[in-house]
N, C-alpha and C positions, 0 to 999 in steps of 0.2 A: 483401528483406523488411527492416523496420524495426522496432526495439522502441523505443516511446516511454516514457522514464522520468520520471513526474511526482515532482516534489520539493515537497511543501507545506512552508512553512517560517514558523514564529512564533518570534520571538525566538531564533533559532539562531546568533548569531554565532560562538560558540564552537566550532562543529563544521561549519558549512555549507561552508566551504573544503576540510576534510579529506574531506567526503561528495563533492563536486564532483570533487577530485583521484581519489578512488576510482573514480568513474564513469568518468571519464576514460580511466583505465588499463585498464577492463575490455575484454577482446577477446572477443565473442560468438562461439559455435558457429554453424555452418550458414550461412555468410555473411550474417549478420545485422548490420547497421548498428544505430546507436541515435541517438537525439536526447535531449536533456535539457530538461525543462520545468520551471521553478522559478516557484511561486507563494509569492509573499510576502503572508501574510495580515494586512498592517498591523502589521508589528513595529515595537516601541518601541525597539529597540536598534539596531545597525549591520549587521543582516542585510544588508539592501540594498546598503550599500557593499562588503561582502565578495563579495556575488554579481557586482556591476558590476566589482570588481578581477579576479574570475577570468575574466569575459567578455573583458575588455580584454588580460589576459595570456595568453589561449588563443583566438586568433581562428579556428583550424581545428576547433575543437569545436562540432558542432551544438548550441546551446543558446539557448533563448528564454526570456526572463523577463517575468513579469507579476506585478502589485501590486493588492491590494484597498486602497482608499483608507480603509475601516473595516474592523474585524475582525469576521469572518463566521464563522469557525469551520473547522475541519480539512476537514470534509465539503465546505462551501462552496469552499476551496481546491481539492480534487480535481474538484470539478465544472468549475472554470475549466479545469484541467489537461487534463482530459478533452475538453472542447469545443476546446482549441488542438492537442492532440496530432494529429501526422499520420501515425504509425506504423501497422502492420499489428496489433502487438500493444502492449498497454499494462501497465505494472508501476508500482506506488507504491512510492518509496524516502523514507522518512522520513529527516530531516535530522539524526537523533540519534544515529547509529551503532549502533543496536541491532541492525541487519541488515547483513550483508556482500554487498555488489554482486556480489562474484567468484562468488555463489552463482547469480546470473542464469540461468547455464548449466545449472545442475540444474534449474530451472525450464522451460527452454526444450527440453529433451531430450525430453519426450513430444509436445510441439508438433511439434518438428521430425521426429520419427518417425511422425507421423501418427495419434496416437492421441487429441490433446486439443484442445479450444477454451479450456479454463480450467485453469489448474494452482493450487492453494494451497500454499504453503510451510508447512508444520507443525513448529512448534517441540516438539512432543512426540512425534516419531517419528524412527527412525534414530539414527546415533551420532555426530552432530555436536555442537560445543560448546553447552552452554546453562548461562548464569551461574545461579547459585542466588541467589534473592532472596525473594519475598514469597510464603507460604503462602496467604494469603487469596485474593491474585490468581489463584494457579494453580487453587485451587477455584472461584473465580468465572468464569475462561476456560472450564473444563471444564462446568460447569453451563450456561453461555450456549452453548456449542457443542452439548450434548446438547438444550438446548431448541431451539435452531435446526434441528438434525437431525430432530427430532421433527416440526417443522412444514414442512420442506422434503423430508422423506424422502431425506435424506442421510445418510453415514456419515463425515463429517468429524470429525478429531481436534482442528483448530484453526481454528474459524470466525473468531476474532479477529485473526488473524494479520496484518500489514501486507503480505506478500509474496502477492500475487494476481496471477497473470498472466492477461489477458483477451484475446480476440481483439476487436480494436478495434470492429469493426462490431456485435459483439453489446453491448459495454459502452455505446456511444454510444447505442443503439437504446432503453436503459432510461429511463425517467423518474424520476430519482433526487432525492430530496427533502431527505434529512437533512444538516443544514449543521455536524454537530458529530462526536461519535464514534458515532453512530447510522449511520454509512456502511457499517459493515462488516455488520451484519445485514440491512440493508436490501439492499446489492447482493448478498450470498447468496440471500435470499429470492426476489429478482426474476431473477436469473440461473439460478437452479435451475427456474424455471418455462419456461424457453426449451426447446420441443420437441427432443428429441433431443440435447440440450446434453451434451457429454461432458466431466466435471470429472474430474480427476486431483489426487493430493497427493503430495507428496515432503517429505522431511525437510529442515530447515536450520537453521542455528545461531542463536542468539540472544545479544546481548551486552546484556543488559537495564540501565537505569540506574535509581538511586534517585530520589525525589522531591528530595534535594538536588542531584543531578546534571541535575535538569530535567525529570523525569516529569511529565506533565500529566495524564493520565486518572485519574480518582477515583471514588469510590462512585456518586456523582449519575450519571455516565456508565453504569454498570452497570444502574441501574433503567432507563435510558432504552433500554440495548440490550434490556430484556427487553420493554419496551413496543413497539419496533420490530419483534421477533422475531415477537410476538402479531398486531401490524398487519399487516405485509406477509406474514407467514404464512398469515395467512386471507384476504388480498385475493384477488379473483378475477384 
């Protein structure tokens, strides 16, 4: 079995090498192998140079690199990564160091034990480290999760989490449209409609960053998320 790790990157020259080194060092349980799929969403900095440096210095690491010639948004980068991934399972790893790749095994455990098709990594459950940052972001996340649960008939605690582990055939079978941060509510709405889908949730760590440190999501993305929850939640 293989896990495909999709790394969408936009202007992440300061952190991309550290993330790739962390991904290289992760040893997966259950005899899982891994591949890294980096999608550069037309970064204006030296993200591409850093990725190519890593590839040249690590010829034994299974890694592929793709670049958008124009900036299309995080969702579009994920669409490219999903299309190019060759693994049996897929997970997203943001290039900003907010999540710890060592916890892939926490998400893989329900899969390996035969319980889950999809596993969400929640920042709001369990006893793992969680950086204290923005009050209104937390309220917004919980409201969006509540709204998503209402439309999808789920009981998630963290719909907006980056760490979502999917069975690849199920994820590739979805007709995903959102090109920016609407990916999270859209994929949640659409994956929840698959008959007899088994969705689990586990606690993960969260090392959030501030806007000065490079955080990109803002209030406009929150309103887009509400639109996506309603639109895709009501879709047949």
